[in-house]
N, C-alpha and C positions, 0 to 999 in steps of 0.2 A: 373429303375421301379416308377410307378409314387405312390406316398402315401398322395396324397391330395385329401380326400375327402367331398371338393366342389366340388359344377358345377360349369364349365365356359363354359359362351357361346361362339361357335366358332367365329371370328372375319373375316371381309370381306376379306383379303387377305387370309386367307387360305379355303374358301370357293369356290374363283373364282378361286385357286390354285386347289382345287380337281375338279370342272369341267372343266376346259381346261383338265387336267388328265385323265379325264372320257374320253372325247370327243373329244382329239386331234388324236387320231388312226382311230375312223372312220370318222372324216374330210378328213384325207392324204387318205382316201379307195376311199370314193368317190367323189372327188377331181383328183384321177389318172382316175377312172375308167369314166367319164365323161371326162375331158380333152382328154385324150385317141380316145373316140369314136368319141367325136365330132370333132377331127379330120381324122378319118378315113367317114369324111359326103362325099357324093360324088354328082353331080348333073348331070343328063341328061336333054334330049328334047324328047320331046314324042308329038306329036300331035301339035305342039307349046306350050306346055307347060312346064314351067319348074321342071322336077323332081329328089327330092331328097334321095339318100339312106342311110335309117339311120339304117342300118342295124347293123355295130358295136354298133352305140352307144347303142340304146334298148339291146343289150345284156348284152356289158359291164353295163352300165347300172343296169337294173334287177338285175346283181349280184352283185352290190354293195350296192344295197339298201336290198337287199335281206341278206345278211348279217350283213349290219347293224341293221336288223330289230332283226336279233337274236342275237347279240352283248345285244343292248337293252333290250329283255328280259332277258335275263339272268342277266344283269347289274342290273336292277329293281327288277328280285327274289328275287337278294342277298342280296342287301339293306333294300326288305322287309322284311327279318327277321331277320339280323345281326342287320343296322341301317349303315354299311359299303360299301363302292364302291372299286374298285380300288385307285381314287384320295382319298377319304374320310381316306384311310388305307396308305397312303404314306402323306397327311396332317395332321393327329393325329386327326379327326372328327369323327363322328357321328351321324347320324341324329335318332329321336324318335318322337313317339307320344304326347301327351299333357303329360303324364303321367312320359315319363322318358322311353318306353320298347320299342321293334320294332317298329316300323310303321306301318308294313302292308303293303299289295296291293293296298289299296285302298290310301291310303295317296299319296303313292312311283307316280302311275299313276296319279295324280292329281297334284301334285307337279311336273311331268314334264312336262305333259300335259300347264300348264300353262307358264314353262317355253319355251317349243317348242314351242308355237300355230303358231305363224307368219312362223317360219320352217317349218310345216306341212303346212300351206296356198303355199310355195312355192314350196311343191313338187307338191301338186296338181294342182298347176298353170302348173307345167315343165312337168306334165302327157297331161294336156290339149293341151299346144302348140304341142307337139309331137304327139296328137293326129288328132290335126286339121294342122297339116303342115306349122305353123306360123312360121317357120324357121329364117324368114329373120327379123322376129321383135323379136324372139325369146330373146335375148341379151337385147334389152330395157326393156322385161317386164322381166325377170327372175331375171335382175344384183340389183336394189335395192328393187325387194323385198328379195333377200340372203342378199343384207348388212342390210337390218331393221329387219330381223330374226336374223342375231348377234348381231344386238344394241342391240332388245329385249333384248334375253337371256343372257346379259351379266347383264342389270340393272333391271333383277328379281332376278339375283344371289346375285348382293352387293346389296338388297334393303333393309339387316338388316341396315344397314348405315340410315338410315333415318331414323329406329325405335325408336319410345321414351321410350322405354320400356329397355333401356340398349343394346340397338342394338342385339336384341333377335331374332328376327323373320322380316324376306325378304317379300315381298308381297303374292309367294307361298306356304308359313309357313303359313300364316295367314290363309288365304284361306284355307288349308288343316287341321290346326289346328296340326301344327309340330313343333318341336324345332332341333336343331343343336348344339352340346355341342363339345369342345374342350380334350379329354379326352387323350390328352397328358399332359397339363398343371393343369385336374382335375380330378374327378371319370368319371367314364365309368357308366352310368346309365343303359342302358341294361344288364350288368352282372353286376349290386350288387342292383337290387330291384326296380329299375326306380330313379323316385325325389323323393321318399321319403326316400329311400336306407334299406337295410337291419336293422337287429335288431340290427347288432353288432357296425354301426353308431350310434344310440341311443343311451345316456347315459342312464345305469342301477342302478345306484348307487340309492337305495332305501331308504326312508325312514327312522328313529330310530323305532324300538317297540316301541309303547305306552303301557304302563301298565293301564288296565280298571277294575275296580270291575266286579270282578266276579259274575252275577244274583242268583249263583247257594249255598244254603248255604253251607259252609264248617266245617268239625267236629270239636268242640274245640280243643285247645292244650291241651296236657296233664299236668294235674293237675289242670285242670277246665272246666274238665267235669260235663256239668250238668243232674242234673237225674229228672225223671218226675215218680214218687210217684203215684199208683194206691190206691184210697181210698177202701174202703169196700163200696160194692154197688152202683161205680160208672162209667160206661165205660171211659179207658184207653183214657187221653187226649194226640193229639200225634200233636207237634206244627208245622203249614201249615207257609210253606214260603210267609211274607206279611201277615196273618190274625193278628185278635187279640188277646190278649192274654186272656189263656181260653176259647177261641171259641172250639164249636165240630164241626168233618168235616159234610157238607152237607152229608143227606141221612142218618147219625151215627141215633140210638135207641136210643129214651129219655127214661131212668128209670123211676118206677113211685114213687110217694111222699115217701113211707112206705114199702120199697123193705125188702122181707125179707133175715136175711143173708144168703152167696150163695159165691159159691165161683168165681171165677172173671175169666173170659174167657183168655186165653193168648193171647197177646197183637200178632203182626204182625212184624212177622223181622223187624228191618227196620238198616241198617250195618251204619247209619248216629247216631243213636240213641241209648244212651246208658242206658241198660235196666236189671231190678234186677233181681238176678234167680229168678226162681219159685218153688224153694224146699223150698226156707223158706218165709213168709210173709214181707212185708216191716218192719222194725223199728215203722215208721209212727202209721202202723193198730194193731200191739202191745200197743203201747202207748196211742191212742184215747180209749175213752169209746166204749164198744158194746152195739149197739143198740138192746135194747131186741124187742123179738116177743110178739105177743099176747097172752095172759097168763102168762107171764113169766114176773119173777120181774130183774128191770134190775141187772147187776150184777157191782158188786164194782171192781172202774178201778185197773188196775193194781200197781205195783209198776212203778214210774216214773222212765222211763229213758233220760238223756239227747238227746234234740230235735236240731235237725239241723235246722236251718231258712230255706234252701233247702227243707224240710223234708215237707213242707204244699204246696203242690197243687193250692192253693188259693194265694198265693205270690210265686209263684214261676213267671221269669219274662223271656217273651218271644224274641225270636231275632227278632227284627223289620223288618219289610219288605226293600230290598233293592231295591231304587228307580233304575230304568235304565239309562245305564250313557249319561249323554247330545252329541249331534253330536258333532264329530270332526272336529275340524276348517279345510279346504282344502285349500292349497295353488298353486301356480304355480308355477316355475321359469324357466323362459325363460333362452335362451342358453349362453346368454348375461348374466347372473345372475342377473337380475330384479326380483323381489319374488312381488306376490300381492295373495291378499286373496279373493275366491271366493264367491263371493256373491251370491242374489238369480240372479241373469244376468249381463249379460258385454259381451261388442265385441269385438274382434279383428282382428287388421289390419292394413295396412299403416298409414293410417289416419279415423278409423272405423265412422259412420255414423249412427243414427237407421233410422228406415227407418217410413214413415208417423203414426203416434198412438202407435208406436213400444214406450213400456216402458225401459229403460237401466238401470242399477242401474252403471256401472262402462265402459269407454271406455279407449285400453289398443293400443295406439298406439307402431308399433314397429316399427325401424328401417332397413331400406332395399335400399340398393344401387344399386342391383340385380335386383329391380323391381319385385321378382321373386312371391311376397304376393299382393295379392287383396289390394284392398283399405277395406274392408270390409270383412276378411276373414273366420271369425270362430265367431259363435255364443255359449257360454256356458250358460248351468242354471244350476242351484245348486237341487237334490231332494235327500236327505235321503242322503247316505254315498258315494252318487255319483254327477258325474257332465253331463249331455246331452247334447253331441260334435255335432253343425250342423255347414256342410260346405254351407256358402250362396253362391255357384254359382260361386266358384273361378275360375280362369285361370289354376292354374297350381295344384290344389287339394288338399287334405289333407289325411293322412292317420296315423293310430294308434297302438302302439306296447304296446301287454300286459307287464306285468311284466316275464312272462312265454318265449316271445319272438316272440308270433304269430302276426301276421302284416295283417292290411286289411284297405280296403280306404275306404272313407267314399265318399260316395254317393250325389250332390249337391242336398239340401233339406231335406233330410233324419238323422234326429237325433238319433247318436249312444252313448249309454251309459257308459261311462268312469269310470273305481276306479282307486281309489288312487295306484300307482305303475307306471301307464301306462305314453306311452310316446306318445305324438300328433306332426306330424310333418306339417308344412303347407310350401307351396312353400319351399325355402331353410332354410326357421328358427324351433325350435321344442321350445316344453316346457315340463315338468315333471309334472304331479298332484302327489302332496303327502298330509301329515296329519301335523298338526301345535303339 
């Protein structure tokens, strides 16, 4: 069983071998049918003209062509759904679309039309020769066409040998946007999530959790509880996160300048704030002087009691507001170990270059001997806690795998917001987005 998770383009020899195995049977069948039919042609004279009896040739030729058409339709249908034919299975190769999935009927039909185009012309010419009765010159017309059709088919099948991008595509592959892979030496993309691969092919080692300061005020530790004491005639002041010391919450009533002594209302319960029991007045209220009402003499101050510095509300220090943590530094780690910080914008590719008028902070060149990566494959633009990733109309496409294993393809030219912990695959390469 093949354990290689890489994609291996099919060699020229395997492509040609698969084509020979696919069409050797129909070629032998047609050769026998037309050979026996041609041998059974008889001639006779009628009213001074030579008349050829081609009934056997037409019968056997029609049977052979009909069986070949049925075989072709079945074979193309199987390849459209699985990328496999009889020859492909025996040679260990599979045809796919540009994303590595089953090619579909349109791609298979176009590849076959280009490969057998001259052969189709030969069949049409043979039908015209029979219809017009040109049997005397049939061999002179059909023999060169037959040789030309076979030579053209072979050249198309092995044309990937002249492909400058690592022998990945032949003429018919480029026209139909198809790919052919060697699944005996590498991964079968049709059954493993296309070119991008399933999420289990991508590294899922997430960066360590970074400790950040919570923006919510936490209760004080045991032994350092801060007390807020209510003064007679003043509303209770509750600390607000981020507010100045002694600030009154917005919307709270403002007491008059010389209020009469009255019982203070009970404060609202706050689980994060310690409050004195309501059954007994605070010590600061007992120790402080009582303000006399109209017509009354000021009462003598009670016996002085030890006063804790925190009992004076005017000197109570409130917790300062917690500042928002600065955005974490984002970095990308390529599958070969290279590590880069994500700035405002960067381009990734085999030899990335900015477009006219485009401002790019960093260009990341990625080595790709298999030529699966486009010259400028991806654009990354930092925003907040993530990165906008855009596929720059690459040949082999891109895909994003989130930390929970969900995978989605990137549509050319449409940016997708990617958060830390995700993996982005482009061509045969990938990088992991994390926080520094």
